[in-house]
N, C-alpha and C positions, 0 to 999 in steps of 0.2 A: 266401471268407473276405477281407474287405478289412484295410486298415491297414497299416502298416510291418512288414517283415519285419526291417529293421536297427534295432535298438533304440537305435543312437547318436543323440544329438541334434544339430540342426545349427542353422546360422543362420536356416535358413528355417523351423524350428520356433518359434524365438523371434519372428520377424517376423509369423508367422500369431497367435501368442499375443497380441503387443503390438500389433498391426493396423497395422504399418509395413512398409517394403520391405526386402529382404534387405540392399541397400545401406546403408541407414540404420543396420540392426544391425551392420554390417561397421564403419562409422564409429564407431559409439558403443564398440564393443569395442576398436578400435583407438586410440582417442581422437584422431582427425584428422577434418577437415571440421568444418562447422557444424551443429549441431543444436541445439534448444531445451532447456531444463532438463526441459520436461515430458515430452518424447519421450525424453530420455536416462533419466530416472528410471521410464518406462514399460517401456523396453527392460530396463533393469537387473532391475526387479522381475520381469519376465516370465523373465529368465533364471535368476534365483535360485529361483523358484518351481519351474521345470521342471527345477533342478539342473545346468544347463548349465556345463561345465568347458571353456574354450577349448582349441584345439589348439595349444600353444605351440611344439612342432616345426613346424607348417606355417607359423606367424608367422615363425619363425627362418629357415624356408628362402626365404620370400618376401622377408624384410627384410635376410637375409644375417648377421644377429646376433639372438641370443636375449636377453631381458630378464633376464639373470642376471650376477652378479657373482661370479667363481670365488675362493674363498679356501682357500689351502693352509695346513695346520696341522702342526707337528711331532709334536703328541700331544694327548690329551683326557685325559692323566693328570694335568696342570698347570693350576691355575687360570688362569694366565697367559695362555693362548692362549684360553681361553673368553671372558676379559675383551676380547680383541683383536677375537674374533668379536662378541662383543655390542655394539662400538663401531661395527663395520661394518653390523651388522644395524640398529640402532637408527637410524642416520644415513640408511639407504636407505629408511625408512618414508615412505611418500607419494611415491616417486619412481617407481614402478611397475616396479623393479628388485628382485630377491630374491638373496640370498646363498646359494650352494651350496658344499658344503665337502668336502675331503678330508684325510685324515691320512696321515703319510708315515712316523711313527715314528722320525725322525731318519735315514732311508734315502735316499741320494743316488739310488740307483736306482728307488726306488718312487717318489719325488718327480718323476722323469723320466718316467715312466709315467702318474703320476697328472696331471701338467701337461698331457701330450698328450691325455689323455682328456678333461680339462676342456675345454681350447681346441678339442676336436671339437665340441663344443656351442655354438662361436662366441659366447662370452660378452662383455659390453661391457666388462669389465676383470678384470683378475686380482690377488690379492695374495699375495705370496710371503713366506714367513719367511726373514730372513737376508739375505746378499748372496753367500753360495758355493753355486753351482749348477753342474751339469755344464754342458760345452760344448752337448751335446745339448738340454739344458733351457732355456739361455739363446737358443740357434739357433731353438727351436719359438716362443719368446715373441716373438722379434724378428720371426720370419716371420708370425705371425698378425697383428701391426698393432693389436693390443689396446692401450688402456692398461695400464700395470703398475706396481706399486707393491711395494716391498721393505721390510717392518716389521721392529722389534726392534733394528736394527743401523745403524750409519752408518760403521763402519771397514772401507772396502774400495771396489770399484769397483761401483756400482750399474748396473743395466741402463738406468732412467730416473730414477725418483723414489725416494728412500730415505727413510724416516721412523723415528725411533728415538733412540737414544743411543750414546754411545761404550762399547762393553763393556770396551775397554782402560782408559778413563778411571777407569769404574766400579771395576773391580779394583784400579786404583793408588790410587783415594780411600781404599777400605776398607783398605788395605795402610797408606798414611800415617795413618791415624786409629788402626790398632792399635799402629803403631810410636810415635805420640805418646803412648800411654800406657805406654811403656816395656818393650813385650814385644819379644823379639830372636828366639826358637825358635817356628817356627810348624809348623802341619799344615793339610793341606787335605783334604777328603772331597768327591767328585764321584760322578757316576753316570752312567748312559746308555753307558758304556764309551768316553767321549772322543768320542762322535758328536754331543753338543750343541757345536757350533762357537762359539756365542755364550759358554758357559761357559769353552771353550778360551781365548777371548780375554781374558775376566775373570781367568784364571790366570794368563794372560802378563803382564798389568798388573801383577797383584799380585807376581808374581815379580820383575819389574825393579824395583819400589819397593823390595822386601826387599833385593835384592842391591845395590843403590846405597845402602842404609844401612848395608852391612856386617852384616846380620842373616842368616838362613838359614831355608829350609825343611826340617826335619828329617824329615818324612814326608808322602808324598802316598799318598791311598787312593780311586781311582777304579773303582767296580766296574760290572759290565756291566747290573745291573737298572735299571729306571726308579727316578726318585727317589721316595721317600716317607720319612715320619717312621719307620717301622721300619728303613729301611736306614740312615737317620741315626743311629738309636739304637745299631744293631749295629756300624756302623763307628766310630763315638766310641768305644764299648767296646773294640774290636779296636786303635785308634789308641792311647788312653790306658793300654793294657795293655804297649806296647812299653817298652824299656828307656830308650830315648831320647825319652821322651813329651815333645809340644810343650808351650808355656806357653798359646798361643791357637790355635784352629783356625778356618779359613776354609772355609765351606760354600759350595757351588756354588749353593745355592738355600735358601728359608726352610724347605722342607719339610724337608730334611736337617737343618737347624739346628736345628729344632723337636724333632726326635729327639735330637739331640744334648743339649739341655736336658733332655728327659725320663731321659736315661740319668743326667746328672749329678746331678738331684734325687733319682733312686731310689737312688743309691750314695753318696749324702751328700756328693759333690764339690762345694765351695762355688764359686760363679760369681759374679764373676770371679777371686776371689782364688787359686784353685788352677789354673782354665784359663778363658780368655776365648773367646768364641763370636762369630762374626759370619756373618751370611746374606746374602741377595739377591733383591729383587723387593718387599719391603715389603706383603705380602698381608694382607688383612683379619683372616685367622683368629688371626694373631699377638695380637691383642686379648685373646683368651681365655687365653692363655698365663699362667701364675704368674709368670714372669719376662718383662719386656720385651726382645726381642732387638735388639741391634744390627744394621742392614741398611741396604739400599740401596733406595729407593722408585723404582719405574719407573712412567711413564703408560701402562699398557697399554690402558685404554678409549679415551685421548686417540688414541694410535696408531691404533686402528680408526676412531675418527671421521674423522681427518685422512685416511686412507687411502681412507675412502669419497668424502669431499669432492673428492679429488684425482681420483678415478674418474669422479665426478660432473661434474667439470669446474668445480667452484665454488673451486677454488684456481688459482694462477698455474703452471699446469703446462707442462711443455716442450710445445709444439706437435708435436714429432717425437720418436720413441721414443730417437733418437740423441743428443738432447740430456739432460743429467744434471742433477739437483737433489737436495740434500740437506737434510733438515728434521730438525734437531737439537732433540729435546724436552726433553733433559738428565734430571737424576736428583737425588735428594737424599739425603744420608746421614744416617740417622736413629739419633742415639745411644740405645741402649737401656741395661738394666742388666746386658748381658752382657760388655761390654767399654768 
């Protein structure tokens, strides 16, 4: 019996189908060297018809890098980070690079393992959430020599390029807005057991503004569960049932705040007459709520776009990883009907 015993396709198979040399196929697949449009189209057509998938691992071993951008996300349970990933992915279109991502669920230990695993594939760059990482994570990124961008936060010491907003300033901005409305007794509702360090920074900024004004936070509830409208609704009920209930509640994000709105509406609690509410992120789903939430809008998609552009070298990046740059995209306080 004749024919191949190994059913895996090779560049030789494509060369035979396209009527060109194996070297020509290699040049077309790698995008290097000079080939005519007619030859390139013939090779690509033969590859598609045969169902050929290039061996990226072999290419990475040969070139010492893979055509990948690694993206580390804290969670997929919040729309914020999927928007960042969308910004990265859309910007990489036509670049020859693909995003590959992993999720830490706000665990520093998991982030360390994930970063080491992603770096083992020799990506062209890596996107990290926030600025707080373990010493081992920072050391692994520095030793890899790949371009790195940290997103969502600029309050701290970046490894190289940080793109985002001041979380502390965002918290202060919300506090000052609520204080300007005459509220003096505040509550806070958060989630993730305090592992979301960006939320911790916002709360620090919020607290400092409240203290400076001589007002007080009478109750803080930070649950271990991930954020959701259900958690926000339940914790709002718990907080407002306390003897020393607040006049206004600051939530670590819009999901929790939306749950607070639903609790108040279901219980006939007038917003903001009986209690004022404020969230964070400015998510699109808020437009569907019966009451417009006061919140802070952040540029999540733009963070992903800018991160990808820096990794592609389309921005004025530091040439060396030891140089540092901060890109402040800012934020916008949106005054709704809840405060």
